[in-house]
Structure formats: C-alpha cells, structure tokens
GUZARO-420479 format. One record per residue (C-alpha): residue in three letters; chain; x, y, z. Coordinates in pm, whole numbers. Example, Ala and Ser with C-alpha at 12.3 -4.5 7.8 and 13.67 -1.06 7.14 Angstrom:
// GUZARO-420479
+--------+--------+--------+--------+--------+
! residu ! chaine !      X !      Y !      Z !
+--------+--------+--------+--------+--------+
!    ALA !      A !   1230 !   -450 !    780 !
!    SER !      A !   1367 !   -106 !    714 !
+--------+--------+--------+--------+--------+
END
This chain:
// GUZARO-420479
+--------+--------+--------+--------+--------+
! residu ! chaine !      X !      Y !      Z !
+--------+--------+--------+--------+--------+
!    MET !      A !      0 !      0 !      0 !
!    LYS !      A !    141 !    338 !   -105 !
!    ALA !      A !    -14 !    687 !    -89 !
!    TYR !      A !     54 !    983 !   -318 !
!    VAL !      A !    -55 !   1347 !   -299 !
!    VAL !      A !   -251 !   1421 !   -615 !
!    GLY !      A !   -440 !   1691 !   -801 !
!    GLY !      A !   -476 !   2051 !   -694 !
!    ALA !      A !   -232 !   2033 !   -402 !
!    VAL !      A !     52 !   1928 !   -632 !
!    ARG !      A !    -49 !   2178 !   -900 !
!    ASP !      A !    -68 !   2473 !   -659 !
!    GLU !      A !    259 !   2384 !   -491 !
!    LEU !      A !    433 !   2381 !   -830 !
!    LEU !      A !    279 !   2721 !   -906 !
!    GLY !      A !    403 !   2858 !   -572 !
!    LEU !      A !     49 !   2905 !   -442 !
!    PRO !      A !    -75 !   2826 !    -90 !
!    VAL !      A !   -198 !   2469 !    -53 !
!    GLN !      A !   -523 !   2453 !    142 !
!    ASP !      A !   -615 !   2084 !    128 !
!    ARG !      A !   -429 !   1773 !     28 !
!    ASP !      A !   -596 !   1476 !   -138 !
!    TYR !      A !   -427 !   1138 !   -160 !
!    VAL !      A !   -464 !    838 !   -385 !
!    VAL !      A !   -378 !    498 !   -239 !
!    VAL !      A !   -237 !    224 !   -462 !
!    GLY !      A !   -237 !   -144 !   -372 !
!    ALA !      A !   -497 !   -148 !    -94 !
!    THR !      A !   -847 !   -282 !    -34 !
!    PRO !      A !  -1127 !   -111 !    159 !
!    GLU !      A !  -1086 !   -371 !    431 !
!    GLU !      A !   -717 !   -293 !    470 !
!    MET !      A !   -790 !     79 !    491 !
!    ALA !      A !  -1053 !     26 !    760 !
!    LYS !      A !   -822 !   -205 !    953 !
!    ALA !      A !   -555 !     69 !    949 !
!    GLY !      A !   -800 !    309 !   1115 !
!    TYR !      A !   -922 !    504 !    809 !
!    LYS !      A !  -1289 !    603 !    819 !
!    PRO !      A !  -1489 !    528 !    503 !
!    VAL !      A !  -1689 !    825 !    369 !
!    GLY !      A !  -1722 !    764 !     -5 !
!    LYS !      A !  -2065 !    685 !   -146 !
!    ASP !      A !  -1986 !    629 !   -514 !
!    PHE !      A !  -1629 !    501 !   -472 !
!    PRO !      A !  -1394 !    414 !   -184 !
!    VAL !      A !  -1280 !    732 !     -6 !
!    PHE !      A !  -1147 !    737 !    349 !
!    LEU !      A !  -1049 !    995 !    610 !
!    HIS !      A !   -709 !    968 !    775 !
!    PRO !      A !   -752 !    876 !   1144 !
!    THR !      A !   -557 !   1180 !   1270 !
!    THR !      A !   -526 !   1441 !    992 !
!    HIS !      A !   -877 !   1372 !    850 !
!    GLU !      A !   -740 !   1429 !    499 !
!    GLU !      A !   -904 !   1235 !    216 !
!    TYR !      A !   -748 !    915 !     88 !
!    ALA !      A !   -914 !    758 !   -217 !
!    LEU !      A !   -833 !    415 !   -353 !
!    ALA !      A !   -684 !    424 !   -702 !
!    ARG !      A !   -966 !    372 !   -948 !
!    THR !      A !  -1067 !    372 !  -1310 !
!    GLU !      A !  -1400 !    480 !  -1456 !
!    ARG !      A !  -1601 !    346 !  -1750 !
!    LYS !      A !  -1876 !    547 !  -1916 !
!    SER !      A !  -2213 !    377 !  -1866 !
!    GLY !      A !  -2464 !    659 !  -1911 !
!    ARG !      A !  -2517 !   1029 !  -1970 !
!    GLY !      A !  -2393 !   1311 !  -1751 !
!    TYR !      A !  -2193 !   1340 !  -1432 !
!    LYS !      A !  -2316 !   1019 !  -1267 !
!    GLY !      A !  -2307 !    799 !  -1575 !
!    PHE !      A !  -1994 !    606 !  -1475 !
!    THR !      A !  -1904 !    261 !  -1351 !
!    VAL !      A !  -1616 !    278 !  -1104 !
!    TYR !      A !  -1354 !      8 !  -1058 !
!    ALA !      A !  -1132 !     35 !   -750 !
!    ALA !      A !   -898 !   -253 !   -665 !
!    PRO !      A !   -535 !   -315 !   -561 !
!    ASP !      A !   -434 !   -382 !   -923 !
!    VAL !      A !   -525 !    -27 !  -1040 !
!    THR !      A !   -199 !    159 !  -1099 !
!    LEU !      A !   -125 !    521 !  -1015 !
!    GLU !      A !    -90 !    601 !  -1385 !
!    ALA !      A !   -432 !    449 !  -1458 !
!    ASP !      A !   -585 !    662 !  -1182 !
!    LEU !      A !   -419 !    977 !  -1314 !
!    ALA !      A !   -538 !    896 !  -1666 !
!    ARG !      A !   -905 !    944 !  -1565 !
!    ARG !      A !   -846 !   1304 !  -1449 !
!    ASP !      A !   -960 !   1608 !  -1644 !
!    LEU !      A !   -652 !   1818 !  -1719 !
!    THR !      A !   -282 !   1744 !  -1738 !
!    ILE !      A !   -209 !   2007 !  -1471 !
!    ASN !      A !   -435 !   1812 !  -1235 !
!    ALA !      A !   -284 !   1473 !  -1323 !
!    ILE !      A !     45 !   1504 !  -1137 !
!    ALA !      A !    121 !   1298 !   -825 !
!    LYS !      A !    384 !   1343 !   -556 !
!    ALA !      A !    541 !   1056 !   -362 !
!    ASP !      A !    654 !   1061 !      1 !
!    ASP !      A !   1014 !   1132 !   -107 !
!    GLY !      A !    906 !   1433 !   -313 !
!    ALA !      A !    937 !   1261 !   -650 !
!    LEU !      A !    681 !   1376 !   -907 !
!    ILE !      A !    490 !   1132 !  -1124 !
!    ASP !      A !    376 !   1319 !  -1434 !
!    PRO !      A !    285 !   1082 !  -1717 !
!    PHE !      A !     88 !   1338 !  -1920 !
!    GLY !      A !    316 !   1642 !  -1927 !
!    GLY !      A !    136 !   1847 !  -1665 !
!    GLN !      A !    451 !   2029 !  -1550 !
!    LYS !      A !    521 !   2149 !  -1903 !
!    ASP !      A !    164 !   2277 !  -1940 !
!    LEU !      A !    196 !   2456 !  -1605 !
!    ARG !      A !    511 !   2630 !  -1722 !
!    GLU !      A !    350 !   2729 !  -2051 !
!    GLY !      A !     11 !   2821 !  -1902 !
!    VAL !      A !   -198 !   2570 !  -2096 !
!    LEU !      A !   -519 !   2389 !  -2006 !
!    ARG !      A !   -509 !   2056 !  -2188 !
!    HIS !      A !   -726 !   1746 !  -2144 !
!    VAL !      A !   -560 !   1422 !  -2040 !
!    SER !      A !   -751 !   1189 !  -2271 !
!    GLU !      A !  -1063 !   1158 !  -2485 !
!    ALA !      A !  -1243 !   1042 !  -2168 !
!    PHE !      A !  -1267 !   1415 !  -2089 !
!    ALA !      A !  -1574 !   1421 !  -2314 !
!    GLU !      A !  -1760 !   1176 !  -2090 !
!    ASP !      A !  -1825 !   1435 !  -1814 !
!    PRO !      A !  -1981 !   1769 !  -1921 !
!    VAL !      A !  -1893 !   1931 !  -1587 !
!    ARG !      A !  -1536 !   1938 !  -1715 !
!    ILE !      A !  -1626 !   2213 !  -1961 !
!    LEU !      A !  -1712 !   2435 !  -1667 !
!    ARG !      A !  -1397 !   2329 !  -1481 !
!    VAL !      A !  -1180 !   2433 !  -1776 !
!    ALA !      A !  -1360 !   2768 !  -1792 !
!    ARG !      A !  -1312 !   2812 !  -1416 !
!    PHE !      A !   -941 !   2734 !  -1433 !
!    ALA !      A !   -906 !   2986 !  -1716 !
!    ALA !      A !  -1059 !   3246 !  -1484 !
!    ARG !      A !   -836 !   3144 !  -1196 !
!    PHE !      A !   -498 !   3113 !  -1363 !
!    GLY !      A !   -540 !   3310 !  -1686 !
!    PHE !      A !   -419 !   3004 !  -1881 !
!    ARG !      A !   -510 !   2952 !  -2246 !
!    ILE !      A !   -710 !   2650 !  -2357 !
!    ALA !      A !   -527 !   2409 !  -2587 !
!    GLU !      A !   -689 !   2406 !  -2932 !
!    GLU !      A !   -757 !   2033 !  -2922 !
!    THR !      A !   -926 !   2070 !  -2583 !
!    LEU !      A !  -1141 !   2358 !  -2710 !
!    GLN !      A !  -1248 !   2149 !  -3008 !
!    LEU !      A !  -1343 !   1865 !  -2776 !
!    MET !      A !  -1546 !   2103 !  -2559 !
!    LYS !      A !  -1729 !   2228 !  -2871 !
!    SER !      A !  -1813 !   1874 !  -2977 !
!    MET !      A !  -1952 !   1800 !  -2630 !
!    VAL !      A !  -2189 !   2095 !  -2667 !
!    THR !      A !  -2301 !   2014 !  -3022 !
!    SER !      A !  -2346 !   1642 !  -2944 !
!    GLY !      A !  -2582 !   1719 !  -2656 !
!    GLU !      A !  -2359 !   1575 !  -2384 !
!    ALA !      A !  -2351 !   1918 !  -2216 !
!    ASP !      A !  -2732 !   1913 !  -2195 !
!    HIS !      A !  -2698 !   1656 !  -1916 !
!    LEU !      A !  -2523 !   1889 !  -1673 !
!    VAL !      A !  -2648 !   1848 !  -1315 !
!    PRO !      A !  -2772 !   2194 !  -1198 !
!    GLU !      A !  -2611 !   2168 !   -852 !
!    ARG !      A !  -2275 !   2089 !  -1011 !
!    VAL !      A !  -2324 !   2374 !  -1257 !
!    TRP !      A !  -2365 !   2626 !   -977 !
!    GLN !      A !  -2070 !   2482 !   -786 !
!    GLU !      A !  -1831 !   2535 !  -1078 !
!    PHE !      A !  -1999 !   2854 !  -1205 !
!    ALA !      A !  -1982 !   3020 !   -863 !
!    LYS !      A !  -1615 !   2932 !   -822 !
!    GLY !      A !  -1537 !   3076 !  -1164 !
!    LEU !      A !  -1739 !   3391 !  -1097 !
!    ALA !      A !  -1539 !   3445 !   -777 !
!    GLU !      A !  -1200 !   3402 !   -949 !
!    PRO !      A !   -961 !   3694 !  -1022 !
!    LYS !      A !  -1051 !   3702 !  -1393 !
!    PRO !      A !  -1416 !   3585 !  -1420 !
!    GLU !      A !  -1445 !   3735 !  -1767 !
!    LEU !      A !  -1217 !   3456 !  -1893 !
!    MET !      A !  -1470 !   3197 !  -1778 !
!    PHE !      A !  -1742 !   3358 !  -1989 !
!    GLU !      A !  -1501 !   3388 !  -2281 !
!    ALA !      A !  -1427 !   3015 !  -2260 !
!    LEU !      A !  -1797 !   2928 !  -2241 !
!    GLU !      A !  -1863 !   3154 !  -2540 !
!    ARG !      A !  -1588 !   2996 !  -2749 !
!    CYS !      A !  -1714 !   2642 !  -2696 !
!    GLY !      A !  -2081 !   2735 !  -2748 !
!    LEU !      A !  -2204 !   2659 !  -2395 !
!    ARG !      A !  -2279 !   3017 !  -2286 !
!    ALA !      A !  -2574 !   3054 !  -2524 !
!    ARG !      A !  -2728 !   2732 !  -2388 !
!    LEU !      A !  -2649 !   2778 !  -2023 !
!    LEU !      A !  -2689 !   3156 !  -1990 !
!    PRO !      A !  -2923 !   3264 !  -2272 !
!    GLU !      A !  -3055 !   3563 !  -2074 !
!    LEU !      A !  -2716 !   3734 !  -2067 !
!    GLY !      A !  -2669 !   3957 !  -2366 !
!    SER !      A !  -2333 !   4090 !  -2250 !
!    ILE !      A !  -2099 !   4037 !  -1959 !
!    PRO !      A !  -2016 !   4335 !  -1734 !
!    LYS !      A !  -1650 !   4433 !  -1752 !
!    ASN !      A !  -1615 !   4502 !  -1381 !
!    LEU !      A !  -1716 !   4189 !  -1192 !
!    SER !      A !  -1575 !   4248 !   -846 !
!    GLY !      A !  -1674 !   4223 !   -482 !
!    PRO !      A !  -1816 !   3923 !   -295 !
!    LEU !      A !  -1998 !   3651 !   -488 !
!    PRO !      A !  -2356 !   3782 !   -432 !
!    VAL !      A !  -2249 !   4124 !   -562 !
!    ARG !      A !  -2084 !   3971 !   -868 !
!    PHE !      A !  -2395 !   3771 !   -946 !
!    ALA !      A !  -2617 !   4079 !   -901 !
!    LEU !      A !  -2389 !   4269 !  -1140 !
!    LEU !      A !  -2423 !   3987 !  -1390 !
!    CYS !      A !  -2802 !   4022 !  -1369 !
!    TRP !      A !  -2808 !   4404 !  -1351 !
!    GLN !      A !  -2960 !   4462 !  -1695 !
!    LEU !      A !  -3213 !   4178 !  -1674 !
!    ASP !      A !  -3580 !   4201 !  -1584 !
!    GLU !      A !  -3726 !   4005 !  -1296 !
!    ALA !      A !  -3855 !   3718 !  -1509 !
!    ALA !      A !  -3516 !   3667 !  -1672 !
!    ILE !      A !  -3339 !   3670 !  -1335 !
!    GLN !      A !  -3583 !   3413 !  -1199 !
!    ALA !      A !  -3527 !   3190 !  -1502 !
!    LEU !      A !  -3149 !   3219 !  -1477 !
!    CYS !      A !  -3149 !   3147 !  -1104 !
!    GLU !      A !  -3372 !   2845 !  -1154 !
!    ARG !      A !  -3151 !   2701 !  -1426 !
!    LEU !      A !  -2833 !   2756 !  -1226 !
!    LYS !      A !  -2996 !   2657 !   -894 !
!    ALA !      A !  -2854 !   2978 !   -747 !
!    PRO !      A !  -2864 !   2990 !   -365 !
!    ASN !      A !  -3102 !   3225 !   -186 !
!    GLU !      A !  -2841 !   3490 !   -103 !
!    GLU !      A !  -2740 !   3538 !   -466 !
!    ARG !      A !  -3097 !   3513 !   -594 !
!    GLU !      A !  -3234 !   3763 !   -340 !
!    LEU !      A !  -2970 !   4027 !   -402 !
!    ALA !      A !  -3007 !   4004 !   -781 !
!    LEU !      A !  -3385 !   4041 !   -753 !
!    LEU !      A !  -3355 !   4324 !   -500 !
!    ALA !      A !  -3124 !   4514 !   -733 !
!    CYS !      A !  -3374 !   4466 !  -1017 !
!    ARG !      A !  -3666 !   4592 !   -805 !
!    THR !      A !  -3488 !   4894 !   -659 !
!    ARG !      A !  -3236 !   5015 !   -916 !
!    LYS !      A !  -3471 !   5291 !  -1040 !
!    LEU !      A !  -3502 !   5417 !   -683 !
!    LEU !      A !  -3129 !   5447 !   -621 !
!    GLY !      A !  -3126 !   5804 !   -750 !
!    ALA !      A !  -3344 !   5913 !   -458 !
!    ALA !      A !  -3267 !   6261 !   -326 !
!    ARG !      A !  -3562 !   6387 !   -120 !
!    PRO !      A !  -3629 !   6250 !    230 !
!    ASP !      A !  -3953 !   6081 !    122 !
!    GLU !      A !  -3780 !   5920 !   -177 !
!    LEU !      A !  -3493 !   5799 !     39 !
!    LEU !      A !  -3731 !   5651 !    295 !
!    ASN !      A !  -3922 !   5477 !     16 !
!    LEU !      A !  -3595 !   5323 !   -106 !
!    LEU !      A !  -3505 !   5204 !    244 !
!    LYS !      A !  -3847 !   5046 !    290 !
!    ARG !      A !  -3857 !   4884 !    -54 !
!    ALA !      A !  -3509 !   4745 !      4 !
!    ASP !      A !  -3607 !   4614 !    349 !
!    ALA !      A !  -3300 !   4794 !    482 !
!    PHE !      A !  -3414 !   4807 !    845 !
!    ARG !      A !  -3460 !   4430 !    872 !
!    ARG !      A !  -3181 !   4326 !    632 !
!    PRO !      A !  -2903 !   4588 !    671 !
!    GLU !      A !  -2628 !   4351 !    556 !
!    ARG !      A !  -2810 !   4279 !    231 !
!    PHE !      A !  -2880 !   4651 !    185 !
!    ALA !      A !  -2507 !   4719 !    218 !
!    LEU !      A !  -2444 !   4466 !    -60 !
!    LEU !      A !  -2705 !   4642 !   -275 !
!    LEU !      A !  -2520 !   4971 !   -236 !
!    GLU !      A !  -2191 !   4800 !   -315 !
!    THR !      A !  -2346 !   4655 !   -632 !
!    ALA !      A !  -2483 !   4994 !   -737 !
!    GLY !      A !  -2146 !   5155 !   -672 !
!    ILE !      A !  -1992 !   4924 !   -933 !
!    ALA !      A !  -2280 !   4916 !  -1181 !
!    ILE !      A !  -2370 !   5286 !  -1193 !
!    PRO !      A !  -2098 !   5530 !  -1309 !
!    GLY !      A !  -2054 !   5810 !  -1058 !
!    PHE !      A !  -2294 !   5657 !   -808 !
!    ASP !      A !  -2251 !   5813 !   -463 !
!    SER !      A !  -2391 !   5602 !   -183 !
!    GLU !      A !  -2300 !   5844 !     99 !
!    LYS !      A !  -2633 !   6026 !    102 !
!    ILE !      A !  -2820 !   5695 !    115 !
!    LYS !      A !  -2595 !   5565 !    394 !
!    LYS !      A !  -2651 !   5882 !    598 !
!    ALA !      A !  -3024 !   5862 !    539 !
!    PHE !      A !  -3030 !   5501 !    654 !
!    ALA !      A !  -2825 !   5574 !    967 !
!    ALA !      A !  -3057 !   5861 !   1062 !
!    ALA !      A !  -3376 !   5667 !    997 !
!    ASP !      A !  -3247 !   5355 !   1169 !
!    ALA !      A !  -3168 !   5556 !   1482 !
!    VAL !      A !  -3536 !   5643 !   1532 !
!    ASP !      A !  -3669 !   5459 !   1837 !
!    ALA !      A !  -3965 !   5257 !   1706 !
!    GLY !      A !  -4059 !   5155 !   2059 !
!    GLU !      A !  -4103 !   5514 !   2170 !
!    ILE !      A !  -4310 !   5589 !   1861 !
!    ALA !      A !  -4536 !   5295 !   1942 !
!    LYS !      A !  -4588 !   5420 !   2298 !
!    ARG !      A !  -4705 !   5760 !   2174 !
!    ALA !      A !  -4947 !   5621 !   1916 !
!    SER !      A !  -5316 !   5660 !   1992 !
!    ALA !      A !  -5392 !   5328 !   1825 !
!    PRO !      A !  -5188 !   5038 !   1680 !
!    ALA !      A !  -5301 !   5129 !   1330 !
!    ALA !      A !  -5132 !   5470 !   1363 !
!    ILE !      A !  -4786 !   5335 !   1446 !
!    SER !      A !  -4670 !   5278 !   1089 !
!    ALA !      A !  -4754 !   5630 !    970 !
!    LEU !      A !  -4598 !   5791 !   1278 !
!    LEU !      A !  -4281 !   5585 !   1238 !
!    ASP !      A !  -4253 !   5678 !    871 !
!    GLN !      A !  -4293 !   6046 !    953 !
!    ALA !      A !  -4033 !   6029 !   1231 !
!    ARG !      A !  -3787 !   5855 !   1001 !
!    GLU !      A !  -3851 !   6101 !    719 !
!    ASP !      A !  -3795 !   6392 !    960 !
!    ALA !      A !  -3473 !   6232 !   1084 !
!    ILE !      A !  -3348 !   6196 !    724 !
!    ASP !      A !  -3441 !   6558 !    650 !
!    ALA !      A !  -3251 !   6678 !    959 !
!    GLU !      A !  -2944 !   6474 !    864 !
!    LEU !      A !  -2930 !   6595 !    506 !
+--------+--------+--------+--------+--------+
END
C-alpha cells in the first residue's frame, strides 16, 4: 500500500500558491485494509477514506467506465491492481494529473509540468468528453490562472456541446463550478471560454453581455451579472443555475430597486429604504449599495448611507408608545424617520 498526494495540491505547490487541502490516492490497498488501518470510510460512489488523525481524504486508485449520460453515468472500478498512472489517466486536465510521492518525487505521465510552465489547459484523454462538468472546470481554471485552452481541448469542448452531452449537466454541479469561476480573479475569462465552446448561449441565454467590472463578494458579482435583466429573466437564470437564496435575493432586490437608487428627497430615500427592506436586512442593503457603486458610473452612496443611519436611529418603541392606536404606528414611524433623514441631510 502506497499513498501519493494528487491533483490541486501538487499543481498549486508547483505554481508557488498556498496549498489549502491535500488529497491522496492509495495504490495497492483494499477497503478492508484501509478500515483495519484506522481510516474512516466516507465515499458513497467510490472508496474514499479519512485519515484517522489528519482527516485528509485518501481515495483508492480507481478507473471509470462510461455507462450513461452526464456526471453520474460512470461505472467505477477500484482494486489493488489499479496503478497510479491508470488513476491519473481518468483526471480532467494534465495540470491536475500530477502525483507526488513521500520522497518528493513527481509522477507526471501526461506532461502536466510542461503545461503549467507554458500556461496551458489541456485534457488528459478523450475520456474528458464523458463528463460535461469538465467544460465548466476548464472555464473556471481559465478564470483562476489566466491560462489559455489548448486548441484540441477547445475542439473537444465544442463537440460535447453540439453532441448534446452538455445538456446533461447536473444543476447543482453547474452552480458549484460557475460560482467558483465567478469568484475568481478574472471571471471574464470563464465567460469567454464558455462563449468559445458554445455553452454560454445554452447555459446563460438571458445574458446579452458580460459586465467588464465583476468584483466584490460573490452575491455582488452575481447581481452585477443580472443588472440589466428584468425580474422574469433573473428568476429563469437562477432556476436554471440553482442559485442559492443569497445570490438570488440580491439580484432580484437590485432589479426591483435600481430605479429608486437616485433618490434625493427624504420621502424618496425613505421609500428606497423600505422597498429594500434595509431596516430588517441591513447587511443585504449594504451589498445592494456595493453593487450599485460598481454598476452605476458616478454613483454616490454616501447620502443613502446617511439617510439610513438617521432613519435607523429612530426609536420605534417610543413611537409605538405615543401612538393613539396600533393602526397609527406605521404612519408615525414613517414620519419620524422622514424627519430624521431631512434633519441629517
């Protein structure tokens, strides 16, 4: 039984980047031997174990055979006779198919080190075409590293789209890869890669153009992506991508309030704060202002921030005590908040 560090940990170390997590592949072992050595089994689709002390993942060397469409359409074979090279051969890109032994020796049967030096994203084998999620992974790595896509890999990605294989993408996996790419240093390169292979029109048909300045936290970036869309288009896009609530809510909030962001008078500013639910969701409101600051040239959020601080400082409890009837509380509170905004500005 021998274990090797594989995948992203080796790649990032060679690039001089911080290594967050290490994954291992184990050659020459059975599940029973792993369990006997104290490793805890956690894999559902294939044998993966957690180290008894470090809790790092150790997967038995395996091969995969295509048996159906999409991400789960594989038959996995994991046994002591599967070699390290056979395990590496099933991986997506050459830069992710490098292993490192205990003594520091690198096992690189597909030229991953050369592609790292030259900044190239190249598929390991034709088996790449069996998993459509790999198209998104290539696009994400382009956004992360700024690497170019090898021409033969791009052609393979195109054929996966035209053949219909990409139509079997699992939505949850789509969001996982899409969100990572959107959060990368150069997200525009992800969209460029998806455009070049033909997947963007199928996956993101609502998006006519991609904003040039996609920055900030992920919810802000997604809201910027949706800035020009109407509510129905945002809902459709979120449903197709299975976008989480935080991203969905901010994108919809921006759509519903963007025409109010030019508010200047106290009553207009209070209307914006109420429509944006700023008093109950101040963190989300702050993200809305951050989004507007990027999307709208010359947008100045200071007046809105001052208005919110003044209105939020009004003691709603005291207003309620002075009200002659419960039905009057809302109007009195609005007036007090509007007066506070007026005094501040």
